[in-house]
N, C-alpha and C positions, 0 to 999 in steps of 0.2 A: 462723438464717439466716446465710448467708455474708456477711462483713463486709469491705468494701473501702474503703480510703483513697486518694484521688487528690490529688496535689499538682499543681494545674493552673494556669489563668490563660493558657494558650496555646491556639491553635486546636486542637491534638491533644488537649489536655485536655477542651476543650468537646466535641469530637466523641466522645470516649470516654464522657463523662458523658451525652450524649444517647443513645448507644448502650445505656447501662445503665438508662436511664429505663424504669420498668415492669418491669424484670427481677426475678427472685427473689433480690435482694441488697440489703443495707443499705449505702448508699454515702454516705461523707462526703467532700466536696470542699473542699480548702483552697486559697484564693486570697489573694494579697497585698493587694488593694485591694477597696473596695466597688464600684468600677467592674467588676472582674472578676466580681463576684458578679452584677451586673446583667445581664451577658451570658449568664448560664446560665438555661435555662428550668426552671421549677418542675416537680417530680415528687414523688409521695408517698414514694418510697423514697430520695430524695436530700436530703441536709442540707448546706448550704454554710456554711463558716466563713471569714470574711474577716479579714485582718490578718496581718502578718508574724510568724512564730512562731520564737522562739529555740529552741535545742536543749532546754532544760528543759521548755518548753511542749510541744514535740513528744513528749517522753518521757511527760509527763502524759497527753496525748491518747491515745497508743498504749496506755498502761497501763489507762486508764479504759474504752476502747472495745473493746480486745481484738481488733484486726483480724486477719483471716486473710490478707490481701494488701495490700500498699502499692505503689501505682504512681506513680513519679516522672515526671510529664509537664511539668516545668518547662522554661523556656527553655534552649537549649544554652549560653548565656552566663551562666546563673544557677548559677555553680560552687559558691558557698557552700552554698545550700540543698540541691543535689544531694549534696554531700559529707556534709552534716548528716544528711539522711534516710537515707542509705546507712549511716552509723555507728550511728544509733539502731536501725535494722532488724537490724543484725548483733548489736548488743549485747543486743537483747531477743528475738533468734531469730524474727523475723517475715519471712515471704517477701516479697521485694522485686523489683520489675521496674523497670528504667529504659526509658522510652519514648523512642526515638531519632528525631530528625527528620533527614530527608535533606537533604544540603547542595546548593547550587546550582552551576551551571557558571560558572566564573570566566573572563572575557574575557582575551585576551592582553595588552591594553593597559592592564589594571587595575594599581593599586599595591596590593601586599599589605603590610599593617602588622602586626607581631606583636601589638601592643597599642595602647591609646589613646595612650600616650606616644610611640610610634613614628609614629603618624598625625600627632600634633601637630608632631613634628620634621620630618616631610616637608612638611607644609602651610606651615611657617614658611619654607621654601626656595622658596615659589612666590608668585604674585600672583593675584588674582582672587577672586570670590565662592565661598563654601563653603556647601553645604546639608547640615546634619547631620541624619541620620535614625536616629540611634542611641539616642534617648530622652533623658530629662532627668538621669538619675543621673550620667552622665559629664561633664555640662557644666562643673563646676569645673576639671576637667582641660583641657578645650578652651579655657577662658578664658586659658590661657597663649599662645594664638595671637596673633601680632602683628596689631594693629588689629582685635581680636576683635569689639568692638561694632558696627563698621561693615561688617566683612567677612563675618561669619557669620549665617546664618539657621538656625533650629532648628525642625524639625517634631516636636511632642510630643503626648502625649495631652491631651484637653481636661479635665484635672483640676486642682484648686486647688494640689495638691502640685507638680505639673509646672510650673505657672505661677510658683509661688514659686521654685522652683529656677532657672528662667530669669532671673527678675529678680535674684536673688542673684548669678548668674554674671555679670551686667552686660549682658544682651541688651537691646536697645531693644524697646519693645512692637511697633513695626512689623516687627521681625525674628523675632517669635515666631508660629509657625504652629501653632495648636492644632487638631488634626483626628483623627478616629478612622477607621482603615482598615476594610476592605481597600482599597488603592489600586491602580487599574489603570495599565497603562503610559501610557495617554493623560493620566490625571490627574497622574502623576509628571512627564511631559514638560511639561504645561502649567505646573505649579509651578516647575520648573527654568527654563523660559523667562521665567516672571514675575519671578523674582529675579535672572536672568542668571547662574545657577550655572555656574562653570568646574569645580568639584569637587563630587562627591557622596560623602559619608562614610556607610558602611553597614556593618552586620554581615551575615555570611552566615546569614540566617534561613531558608534553604531556601524551598521552594515555599509552605509555609504562612506564612511571614513576608513574602511578596511580593518575595523577592530578585530573581527573574527579571524582574519588572516594573521594578524600579528599574534594573537594569543595562541593559535594553533602552532605557529612557528616556534614561539617561546617554549611550548611544551615539548615539541620534538627535539629542541636544541638543549632541553634540560635547564633552561633559564627561568628565573623568577620574574613574573610580570608584576610591575609596580604601576597601579592604575590611579592616576590623579583624579580625585573625586569630581564627579560631574555636577555642575550646578543644577539645582532643582529648576526644571523648566516650568514656565507659566502655562496656563491653559492654551491650548491651540489645536491645530488640526494636522492630520497626516497629509503627505504630498497628494495622495489620491483624493482625499476629501477636499483639499484646496482646489484641485483641478475640477472636481465635481461642482463645487460652489461657484466657481468662476464660469463654467460651462452653462450653468443654469441662468446666471446673469446675462450671459451673452446670447442666450437662446440657442445654444449649440448642443444641449444634452439629448443625444439620440441614443436609442437603444442599440447596444453593440449587437452585431450579427456574428454568429458563430456557425461555421459549416464544418461538420465532421465527415471527413473524406476517407473512404476505404480506398487504399492505394494499390490493392491487389498483392501478389506475391512479393513485390518489392522493387522492381526495376521501373524506371520512368516510362518505358514502352508499354507496360501493363496497365497504366493508369488510364481511366476513361477520359474522354474529351471534357465531360462535364466536371470531372474531378480536377483536371488540369487547369480549366478555367477558374474554378473557385480558388485554387492555390495561387494563381497568377494575380488575381485581384485582391488577395488578402494583404493587410498591413502587417500581419505577423503569422508565421507558421509555427505550430507547436507539435511536438511528437518526439519519438525516439530519435537519437542522434543519427543513426544509419538511414532512417526514412527521411529526415530533413535533408541530409546530404544528397539522397537520391532524387528528390522531387522539388526542392525549394529553388526559387530563381536566384540568380547571381546577385549578391548584395542584399537579399531580402532579410528583414528582421526575423529572428527565430529564438525559440526557447526549447531546449532539450528536456523533456519530461515524459514519463509514462504513468506516473501515479495520478489518478483522477483528482485527488485533492490538490496536488501541486499544480495541475493544469488549470483547474477552476480558480485557484488563488491567483495565479498569474494573470488570468484574464481580468479578474476583479481589480487587480493592482495596476492595470494598464488600460484605463478608459480611453486613452489617446488612440488606441488600436481599435478603430470602429468596425473593421472587418477582420475576423480571426479565422484561420483554417487550422483544425486539429486533425492531423493525419493518423490513421490507424492502418495497421498491416491487414492485408486480406480484405474481407467483407465486413462491413459495420455490424452485420447481424449474425456473424458466424464466430463464436467463441472470441468475441471482441471486447476490448475495454470500454467500448461505447456504452454498454449496458449500465456500468457503474458511473460513467461520466454524466449521462443525460440528466439524472435527478439533481445534479449540482449545478445545472445550467438553466434553471427554470426562469430566471429573470431576464434571460436574453432571447433574442430571436434566433432559433436554431434550425438549421437544415441538416439532414443526414443523407449523405450520398453513398450508395453501396459500391463495393468494388469487386474484383474477381476473386473468389475465395480459393484457398489452397486446394479444397476438395474439387471444385469444378476444374481448376487448372490441371491437377494431377490426372483426373479421369480423362480430360481431353488429351493429355499426353499419352495415356495408355489406350486410348481409342475405345472408351467404354462409357456407358451412362452411369447415373448415380441416384436414380430415383428409389432404388431399394437398399441403399446404403445406411447402416446405423451409425450415427455420429457420436464421437466421444473426444475428450481432450485429456491427454496425460501430461500436459505442460504445466508443471508446478502444482500438481494435485494427485491424490491417491484415488485409484479407481480399480474396480474388479473387472479387468479387461478380459480375463480368462472366461468368466461367465458370459460376457458379451459375445465372444467368439463362438462359445458353445451354442448360444441362442440363435445367432444370426449368420446368414450365409456370407454377408459382406459387412465389414466394419471398417470405418475410416477413423484414424486417430492422429491428433497433432501430438508430436512427441518431442520433449525438450531434454536437455541435459547432454553432457559429453558422452555418456554411456547409454543414452536413452533407447535407441532403436535396438542396440545389441542386447540390452537388458530385457526389453520387451520380448525379443525372440527367444531369449533364454527361458523366460517365464512360460512362454507358450510351449516350448520343447519339453520342459520339466513337467508340464501339465498334460502331456500326452498329445499335444497339438503341433508337434514338430513338422507335420507334413502339410500344414496349411500354407497357402501361397502368400508371400508378403511383398508388396511393391513399395519401394521407398523413393520419395522425390526429395532431392537436396538442391538448395540454392535455386528453386524454381523461378524462372523468368530471367535469371542472370546469365551472362555469357558462359559461366562454368557450371551451368545447371547439369544435374546427373540424375539418372534413373537406374535403380537397381531392382531386379525381380528374382526371387528365389524362394525356397522352402525355409520356414522359420529356423529349422536346424542348421541350414547352410549359412545363415546370416548372423549366427550367434556371436562369432568372434570378430566381425567386421566393424570398422569405425565409420561413423556417419556424422553429418553436420549437427551441431548442437540443437537446431530446431528443424525437424523434418516432418514431411507429410507421409502418411503410411496408409495403404489400403490392404486389409487382411481378408483373404477369401477362403472360406471353409466350405467345400462342396458337399459336406455331409453334417449339417447342423442337426444332431439327433438328441437334443437336450429334452429330457422329460420334464414337463412343467406341472403336471398333476401332482397333488399331495399323496402321501402313503406309499413311499418307496419300500421295496421288500426288506424285511428285517435282516435278511442275509447280506444286504449291501453294507451294513455297519459292522465294525469290529466291536465285540462285546466284552473281551477281557484281554489284559496284558499278560505277559509271562509271569507265572507264579502268583497271580492276583485273582480274586474271586470275580465272578461274572458282575458287571456293573448293570444296575437296573436300566431298562430302556422302555419308553412308550411304544407299544407295539403298533404295527402298520395301520391296522383298521382303525384303532383309537386315535392314532396320529392324524389320520385323514380327516376324522370328524372334527378333532380339535382345530385343525388348520382351517377347515371351513367356517368354524365358529369365530376364529380370530379375525376373518375378513381383512387379511393383510393387503396393503397398497405397495406398489413398487418402491415407494420412498419410506416405508415404515422403519422406525427406529424400535427395535424389539429387545426385550429381556426375556431370557429363558432361565427361570429360577429352578434349581435342582436339575441341571441340564443332563446329568448322567453321561451317557455315551455321546450325547450331542445330536441324537436323531432328530428331534424337533428343531434345534438350532440350525442344522444343515438344511432342513426343509424351508424354515423361515428365510434363510439366506438365499435359497434358490428362487423363492417367490418374490422377496423384496430385493430385486436386482439393483436398485439404486439406493437401497437403505443400508442398515447396519444392525448386527446382532451382538449382544452381550450375553455370553453363555456363562451363568453363575453356578459354581459347584463347590461344595465344601469338602467332599471326599477326595483325599490325595490320590488314591489309586485311579480315580476316574479322570484326572487331568491329562495323563498321557493319551488315553483313548479319545478324549475330546479333541486334542490336537491332531492326532492320526486321522480321525474321521473328517476333521476340517480340511487337512491336506488331501485326503482321499477324494473328496468332492470339489477341490479347488475353490473352497468357500472363503475367499480372501477378505470378505466383509463380515467375518466373525471374529470377535475378540473374546478370548477365554479369561474368566475371572475366577481365581481360586480364593474362596472365602465363604463365610456364612452370611446369608441374607437375614435381615435387611442391612446389617452393619456395612457389608462391602459394597452396598448399592448407593451409599450417601453421595459419592462423587461421580456417579454415572450420570450421563445426560438424560433428560427427561424422556420417558418411553412413550411411543404411540400405542404399542401393543405389548402385552405381557402374557407369557405362559408360565403357570406355576405347576410344575410336575412333582415337586416335593418341597415341603416347608419346614420340616423337622420341628413342628410345633409353633413355628414363629408366623403363622398365617396373618394374624391381626397386625403385627409389626410390618410385615411385607406390604400389606395393602395400604397401611398408613403412609409408608414411604412413597409408594407408587402415586397415590392420589395427591400427596404434597407436591410432587414434582409435575404431575399433569392430572388434574381432576377428571379429565374426559378420556383417559387411557382405556382401551378395550382390554379386558382381563379374561382369560380362560384358565381354569384350574381343574385338576383332576383329583379324584379321591377314590381310594380303594377300600380303606378301613371304615368302619362305622364311626369311629372316633373323628376321622377326617371329614367325613360327610357332615357330622354334627357341627364341627368347628366352622366349616364353610357356610353351613346354613345360618349359624349365629352371625357370622360376619356379614352375610347379605342383609340381615335384618338391621344390624348396627349401622352399616354404611348407606343403606337405603338407595341403592342403585336404580336408575331409570330403567335399564335393561336388566332383568333378572330371569335367567333360564336355567333349568336343571334337566339334564338328559342322562339316562342310565343306558349304557351300551353293554350289551351281552354279546359276546363273539364266541363262535364255536369253529373249531378247525378240524379238518378230516385227518384221520390216521388209519393205517392199514392194519387189519386183523385177519391175517391169512389171506383168502381171496376176497375179502369183504373190506369195506371202508366205513369207519364209524366217525360220528362227529363228537369231538371232545370239547367240552365248554372250557373257556378261559375265565379268569377272574373277572367278574363284572366291574365296570368302571363308571363312576358318576362324574359327569362333566358339567361344571358350573360356568355360565357366561355372564359377565357383569360389566356395566358401563354407565357412566352419566353422560347422557347425549347432548345436553345443552344447559345454559345458565350456570350459576355458581354451584360448585359442589358443596 
């Protein structure tokens, strides 16, 4: 049988020992104290040896047992034993691994002391109470501190040996704090406040040694952290790497299995049988705290996390968990964190189990189907919900935030949609589940759960989707301001057809004027975004008013001169240029530098503008080059007759590089 010796007594040593319990290996664990032995759980294949071993005794142990592997998992500050174990292994030709502990983050205001003597020297130049958390071994050195017996409190292990060292160093009984960790930040803070500590002396014991909790408590208490320099560790492996290495030697390294489980609305009763079985068989359950509480088995190992990177990191750091269940609210394919998590789990065997979605659950409660429902999420994201409700007869939305549903109903009401029916599901599947149905204007002032499921029903979705809205639909001038130029309806319709917009298009409208093209872009690119750029100050109020008039929430108005004000805008997929103020070449340069394949449509009325655009088309050598002259005539009354009156002819340029490098 493979024989392993572990020099432990640390958190990492205990974890490695627990990992090896029951494995096909004979394990001897060496700890310095009987207390260290008590912390280890018993197992048939594990033998514990307590007591400090000099080099000669280590040599005898290694010779007698004939170990295949020795793992040094001692404390980073235990330099002597680390050096001794390394020397003996080298002399006896035994494979040796140093298990390394990660260091903690050191705050900027901390005092770094190279060693205990340096820490004492610094503290002798200060006033105020000192809390020592470095153990009892170094107490004789700290006794050199001025007014030691009155000024110093020491937190040590509750062992007779530790208490004896405290007394011999000259500490008062009331200044001896005998406690066993781990210590939380709150406990550290309470202790520091209790003794009035102005200085906290600690070693950098990393996360396993509670270093972060000590530092955080010191900062909250307004105390200075004095960190005794950590010895430079020799080459070695992390705990996970050591477990991995041993598993390979023992032929135990199996691919971890991860099951992503949709748990439905949240209650255990809404969980599928397959999902319940996956959770019950898991070595560890990961997910939001409330979900773990709802579905995990009593005493089952768990880790509370919702961030995909944190979940993936935890799985990687715990290879001992061969079967992991990651629980997701609702359905794994319905606005779920599963989408972002799966790419991070490529090295594991992954199974995804669906759950009951909030959509299907709410519709079941309302007694209706959902095959014609348009789906959106307003939970933690911006979205043009008004446009969706105008477009669709039925819209389902996940709504988050304390004022989420009320704010949604307020937006609908202010947009002229107050009469639509809104059904709200709160705490679905729980005993206190609640359904509310009413008109949007009726629910504006109501309070709802922070995360609710909402079904919005508009029985008259009459949203016009064709381009070329009537000119009269747009405001043209503000009070005491001249009429702002506007791309007319017929020309606008042709320009929009040439742009070939997609629903996700990111558009620039350069020289937006009243915003007629911006509004039409926003209505067509329902999932996209429009930046309306205009340099004339009197046009900005009109742009904003027309934006509000059409509930175009996906338009952002930019006041400035192109191309300068476009430098910080995101790369466009589609650009309309209705006015360039002589900066056409610079505008095209900026557009193409951000996206060489952006589709560009520009209009020209004057011969000078036509000439400028023609030269630009030659200079930039677009794959798509199209010039169309549009001549529009409109009727006017002349007595009992109607005559056609010609409008200014407009030349429309369409340009795009369709592939390859521009």
